[in-house]
C-alpha positions in Angstrom: 10.6 -31.6 7.8 13.1 -32.7 10.4 15.7 -35.3 9.3 18.4 -37.2 11.3 21.2 -39.4 10.1 23.1 -42.2 12.0 26.6 -42.7 10.4 28.4 -45.8 11.3 31.9 -44.2 12.2 33.8 -41.0 11.9 35.9 -42.2 8.9 37.5 -39.6 6.7 35.0 -40.1 3.8 32.1 -39.9 6.3 33.3 -36.6 7.9 33.8 -35.2 4.4 30.2 -36.2 3.4 28.8 -34.8 6.5 30.6 -31.5 6.0 29.9 -31.1 2.3 26.2 -32.3 2.3 24.6 -32.9 5.6 25.9 -29.8 7.4 25.0 -27.6 4.3 21.4 -29.1 4.3 21.2 -28.5 8.1 20.6 -32.3 8.7 21.7 -33.4 12.1 23.6 -36.6 12.7 25.6 -38.7 15.0 28.0 -41.8 14.9 27.3 -45.3 16.0 31.0 -46.1 16.7 33.7 -43.7 17.9 36.6 -45.6 16.4 37.6 -46.0 12.7 40.3 -47.6 10.6 40.0 -44.9 8.0 41.8 -42.1 9.7 41.1 -38.3 9.2 42.7 -35.1 10.2 39.2 -33.8 10.9 37.3 -34.3 14.2 33.6 -34.3 15.0 31.8 -33.0 18.1 28.8 -35.0 17.3 27.4 -37.7 19.6 29.2 -41.1 19.5 26.7 -43.7 20.6 29.4 -46.3 21.5 30.5 -44.0 24.3 27.0 -44.1 26.0 25.6 -46.5 28.4 22.9 -49.0 27.1 20.2 -47.0 28.8 21.5 -43.7 27.4 21.7 -45.3 23.9 18.0 -46.3 24.0 17.0 -43.0 25.4 18.9 -41.2 22.6 17.3 -43.3 19.8 13.8 -42.8 21.2 14.4 -39.1 21.4 15.6 -38.9 17.8 12.6 -40.9 16.8 10.2 -38.5 18.4 11.8 -35.4 17.1 12.2 -36.3 13.4 10.0 -37.1 10.4 12.7 -39.0 8.4 15.5 -41.0 9.9 18.5 -42.2 7.8 20.7 -45.1 9.0 23.9 -46.4 7.5 23.2 -50.1 7.3 20.3 -52.4 8.1 21.5 -54.7 10.9 22.7 -52.3 13.6 20.8 -51.5 16.8 19.8 -47.9 15.8 18.0 -49.2 12.8 16.5 -52.2 14.5 15.2 -50.1 17.4 14.0 -47.3 15.1 12.2 -49.8 12.9 10.4 -51.4 15.9 9.4 -48.0 17.4 7.9 -47.2 13.9 5.8 -50.3 13.9 4.2 -49.5 17.2 3.9 -45.7 16.6 0.7 -44.1 15.4 2.7 -41.2 13.9 4.8 -43.1 11.4 8.3 -41.9 10.3 10.1 -42.8 7.0 13.2 -44.8 7.8 15.9 -44.9 5.1 18.6 -47.6 5.2 21.7 -46.6 3.3 23.7 -49.5 2.0 26.8 -50.2 0.0 26.1 -53.9 0.0 25.6 -55.8 -3.2 23.0 -58.6 -3.5 24.6 -61.8 -2.4 22.6 -64.9 -1.6 24.1 -67.0 1.2 25.0 -70.5 0.2 24.0 -71.9 3.6 20.3 -72.5 3.5 19.8 -71.6 7.2 21.6 -68.3 6.7 19.7 -67.8 3.4 16.3 -68.4 5.1 17.2 -66.1 8.1 18.3 -63.3 5.8 15.2 -63.7 3.6 12.8 -63.5 6.6 14.7 -60.5 8.2 15.1 -58.4 5.0 11.6 -59.2 3.6 10.0 -58.0 6.8 12.0 -54.8 6.6 12.1 -54.0 2.9 8.3 -54.7 2.3 7.4 -52.2 5.0 6.0 -49.1 3.2 7.8 -46.7 5.5 11.3 -48.0 4.8 13.3 -46.5 2.0 16.4 -48.0 0.3 19.3 -45.7 -0.2 21.5 -47.6 -2.7 25.2 -46.9 -3.1 25.2 -47.9 -6.7 22.8 -48.5 -9.6 23.3 -52.2 -10.3 23.5 -55.1 -7.7 23.1 -52.5 -4.9 19.7 -51.8 -6.0 19.0 -55.5 -6.6 19.5 -56.1 -2.9 16.4 -54.0 -2.1 14.4 -55.3 -5.1 15.1 -59.0 -4.3 13.7 -58.8 -0.8 10.5 -57.1 -1.9 11.0 -53.3 -1.8 9.0 -51.4 -4.2 11.0 -49.6 -6.9 9.6 -46.1 -6.0 11.0 -46.5 -2.5 14.6 -47.2 -3.8 16.8 -44.2 -4.4 20.4 -43.9 -5.6 22.6 -42.4 -2.9 26.0 -42.6 -4.6 29.1 -43.8 -2.6 31.3 -40.8 -2.3 34.7 -39.4 -1.2 35.9 -35.7 -1.4 37.1 -36.0 -5.0 38.8 -32.5 -4.8 41.5 -34.0 -2.3 42.8 -36.1 -5.2 42.5 -33.9 -8.3 45.4 -33.3 -10.7 44.3 -31.8 -13.9 47.5 -32.6 -15.9 48.4 -36.3 -15.5 52.2 -36.8 -15.7 53.1 -40.4 -16.2 56.2 -41.7 -14.2 59.2 -43.0 -16.0 58.7 -46.4 -14.5 55.1 -47.6 -15.2 53.5 -47.8 -11.7 50.6 -50.2 -10.9 49.1 -49.1 -7.5 47.2 -51.2 -5.0 45.6 -49.5 -2.0 43.6 -51.5 0.6 43.8 -54.0 3.4 45.9 -57.0 2.8 43.3 -59.7 3.5 42.5 -62.9 1.7 39.4 -61.7 -0.2 41.4 -58.7 -1.5 43.2 -61.3 -3.7 46.5 -59.4 -3.6 48.7 -62.5 -3.9 47.0 -63.4 -7.2 47.7 -59.8 -8.3 51.3 -60.2 -7.5 51.5 -63.5 -9.3 49.9 -62.0 -12.4 52.3 -59.0 -12.3 55.4 -61.1 -11.8 54.4 -63.4 -14.7 53.9 -60.6 -17.2 56.3 -57.8 -16.2 59.5 -59.5 -15.0 61.4 -58.0 -17.9 59.4 -54.8 -18.4 60.0 -51.4 -16.9 57.1 -51.6 -14.4 56.6 -51.8 -10.6 53.7 -52.8 -8.4 53.2 -50.5 -5.4 51.2 -52.0 -2.5 49.8 -49.6 0.1 48.1 -51.0 3.2 48.4 -53.5 6.0 46.5 -56.5 7.3 46.7 -60.1 8.4 48.5 -61.1 5.2 51.0 -58.3 5.2 53.9 -60.2 6.8 53.4 -63.4 4.7 53.3 -61.3 1.4 56.2 -59.2 2.3 58.4 -62.1 3.2 57.5 -64.1 0.0 57.3 -61.3 -2.7 58.9 -58.1 -1.7 61.5 -57.1 -4.4 62.7 -54.1 -6.4 59.6 -54.5 -8.6 57.1 -55.4 -6.0 57.2 -52.8 -3.2 55.3 -52.9 0.1 54.8 -49.4 1.4 52.7 -50.0 4.5 49.8 -47.8 5.5 49.6 -44.3 4.2 47.2 -41.5 5.1 46.1 -38.0 3.9 48.8 -36.2 1.8 51.0 -39.2 1.5 48.2 -41.4 0.2 47.0 -38.7 -2.2 50.6 -38.5 -3.6 50.6 -42.3 -4.3 47.3 -42.0 -6.3 48.6 -39.0 -8.2 51.9 -40.6 -9.3 50.4 -44.0 -10.2 50.1 -44.9 -13.9 47.2 -47.3 -13.2 45.3 -48.4 -10.2 44.5 -52.1 -9.7 41.6 -53.6 -7.6 41.6 -57.4 -7.8 39.1 -58.2 -5.0 37.2 -61.5 -5.0 34.4 -59.5 -3.4 34.2 -55.7 -2.8 30.9 -54.1 -1.8 31.9 -50.9 -3.4 35.5 -49.8 -3.1 36.0 -46.1 -2.4 39.6 -46.4 -3.5 38.3 -46.6 -7.0 36.7 -43.1 -6.5 40.0 -41.8 -5.1 42.1 -43.2 -8.0 39.8 -41.9 -10.7 39.6 -38.6 -9.1 43.5 -38.5 -9.3 43.3 -39.3 -13.0 44.5 -43.0 -12.6 42.7 -45.4 -14.8 41.3 -48.4 -12.9 41.6 -52.1 -13.7 39.0 -54.0 -11.4 37.4 -57.4 -11.1 33.7 -57.6 -11.9 33.1 -58.2 -8.2 34.0 -54.7 -7.3 30.8 -52.8 -6.6 32.1 -49.5 -8.0 32.9 -51.0 -11.4 29.3 -50.8 -12.8 28.9 -47.0 -12.1 32.5 -45.8 -12.4 34.1 -48.0 -15.0 31.7 -49.9 -17.2 31.1 -48.0 -20.5 32.8 -45.0 -19.0 36.2 -45.4 -20.8 38.0 -44.9 -17.4 39.5 -48.4 -17.2 38.7 -52.0 -17.5 36.5 -54.5 -15.7 38.0 -58.0 -15.8 36.0 -61.3 -15.6 39.0 -63.2 -14.2 42.6 -62.7 -13.3 43.9 -63.9 -16.7 41.9 -61.1 -18.3 43.0 -58.8 -15.5 46.7 -59.4 -16.5 45.9 -58.8 -20.2 44.4 -55.5 -19.4 47.5 -54.5 -17.4 49.7 -55.4 -20.3 47.4 -53.5 -22.7 47.6 -50.2 -20.7 51.4 -50.7 -20.3 51.9 -50.7 -24.1 49.3 -48.1 -24.9 50.2 -44.7 -23.4 47.7 -42.9 -25.6 44.8 -45.0 -24.4 46.1 -44.6 -20.8 45.9 -40.8 -21.1 42.5 -40.9 -22.6 41.3 -43.1 -19.7 43.0 -40.7 -17.3 41.2 -37.6 -18.7 37.9 -39.5 -18.8 38.5 -40.6 -15.1 39.1 -37.0 -14.0 36.1 -35.6 -15.9 33.7 -38.2 -14.5 34.7 -37.5 -10.9 34.8 -33.8 -11.3 31.7 -33.3 -13.3 29.3 -36.2 -12.4 30.1 -38.4 -9.5 30.6 -35.7 -6.9 28.9 -34.0 -3.9 26.5 -32.1 -6.1 25.3 -35.3 -7.5 24.8 -36.8 -4.0 23.1 -33.7 -2.9 20.6 -33.9 -5.8 19.9 -37.5 -5.0 19.3 -36.9 -1.3 17.0 -33.9 -2.1 15.0 -36.1 -4.6 14.3 -38.6 -1.8 13.3 -35.9 0.6 10.9 -34.4 -1.9 9.3 -37.7 -2.4 8.9 -38.2 1.3 7.4 -34.8 1.8 4.7 -35.8 -0.8 4.0 -39.1 1.0 4.1 -37.7 4.5 
């Protein structure tokens, strides 16, 4: 059976996934976009659709449709998916089209947007040739179920990074307790509230908050909050970023909404316990009932968990070991590969 995958962009985690899973399974792929915010030292010689003319894009997608039995697309609202779905409707020789998504179920508050989304996704997800590749087990699968996809067509396809880049078997805690945030500095990331919680609870304690990343709120936050205890480190990549994860006492993810949060994978792989809000998509699979950190219902509880880990080094080390074990032994490329092959085996039976 011939399989093809459309990745969104050549981000570092995408290139690692392609190398460690898709190349090894001899599954061909391309990238919809040629640019990415998540830099990598690796390059790809695969097709970048954004560099093609409109005519060549259409011709490429039609060619891929004709040559493959199963087509995987990252996302459900981009032109490769839409055109492939339309081609499948009018084709006598049906293909199975899998949409891979890290999106949690969220019902739009605006009734017009809610209706449009319901119409669009219901048409797609009720089609028996469309599969749902869900990044997580909770509200990520709920997205497919809510809009009418049958359970047997929904498969876990775990959100993944190359864990081995972040591994450190023996966690050494820094002398100054270090809370680490890594991510864009945008409103919905809730970094200002994180800083306020930290300042209110750790002003007299031997702790620091290290903030890695840039974004539209960076200048405002720096000007207002930068100090000896609240440090803005700018953007970091590759080895410099790995070093930040490895020397952190605890990783904090305070987002108001986060579809998944691959930084949680990275932190846990480095043996850093994670405190996350319940809105962070990764929290269900990687933190809940895993003893790898805490999931907070609100920022008051978030601060309480920060204080608890600060005062409890034994629990911190237990969480650290559990985090490393989870990422090394369970949530890894072997797991992704097993999930992918499970879906392929099902399609072969249905084909």
